[in-house]
N, C-alpha and C positions, 0 to 999 in steps of 0.2 A: 505494499500499500504505500504509495506516494503523498506526502503531505504537502500542501502548498506551503510556501516559504514561511510566511507569517505563523501558521500553524506549528511548523517543525521548531522555529525560533522559541516560541513559547515553550513548547515542550523541553526543548534543550535547556533553556533558562530555568524550568523547574528542577531539572536535574544538576545542572551545573553552575546556576547563577552565582552561588556563593563562593566560587572560585575567581570570579571577576572581581576588579576593583570596585569601591563603593561609587565612584563616578560612572563606570560602565554599568554597574546595577541600576542606578538612578536612570541613566538615559534608556537602558533597555525597558524598563518598566514604564517610563512615560510614553515611550514609542509604541510598545506592544501591548501594554495593559491598559493605559490611559488614553491610547490612541491620539497623541499629540502630533503635530506635524513638527518637522525639523525646526522650522520658525518659531513655533509655539516653545519647544524646548530650550532653543537658544535663548529666547526672551526670559523664560523663567530661570534658567541657570545662569544667565548674564555671561554668555559665551557667543561666539559666532556660530551661524548656521554650519559653516564648513568644519568647524571643531565638532558639533553634534554629529555631522555626517561621518567624520572620521572615528569618533568614539563609537558610534553605531557599527561601523564596518569591522573594526578591530574586534569589537565585542562578538559579532558573529562568527567571525573567523576563529577567535579564541573558543567558542562554545563547540563549533563544528570540529576544531582540533581534539577537544577533550573528548567528543563523541567519537572520533576515529581511534583514540588510545584507549577508552574505557568501555565504549559500546553499550552504555545502560540505557538508551534509548532503543537501540536494536534489539537488546535482550529483553526488554519489557514488551515490546512489539511482539516478538516471538512467543513470549509466555501468553499474552493476550489472546493471540491468534490460535494457540494450541488449546486454549480454555474454551474457545467458542464450540 
């Protein structure tokens, strides 16, 4: 089952979010959970829109890296599929 990017990021964040820096956690939460735009996040955090974009991209890359190394999401998905 392929998840769309936003859904996948939310799940990866659930598994690995605590491994991100506090700033990365905040940006991920505001973007994916609060559904704020890059501009709205920039305004709230008093940083540039480009900084928000960079933090978001680095955070997403870090979450994907953790998943490649640890495989918690994939393992959980397999368990769910076997339980059906």
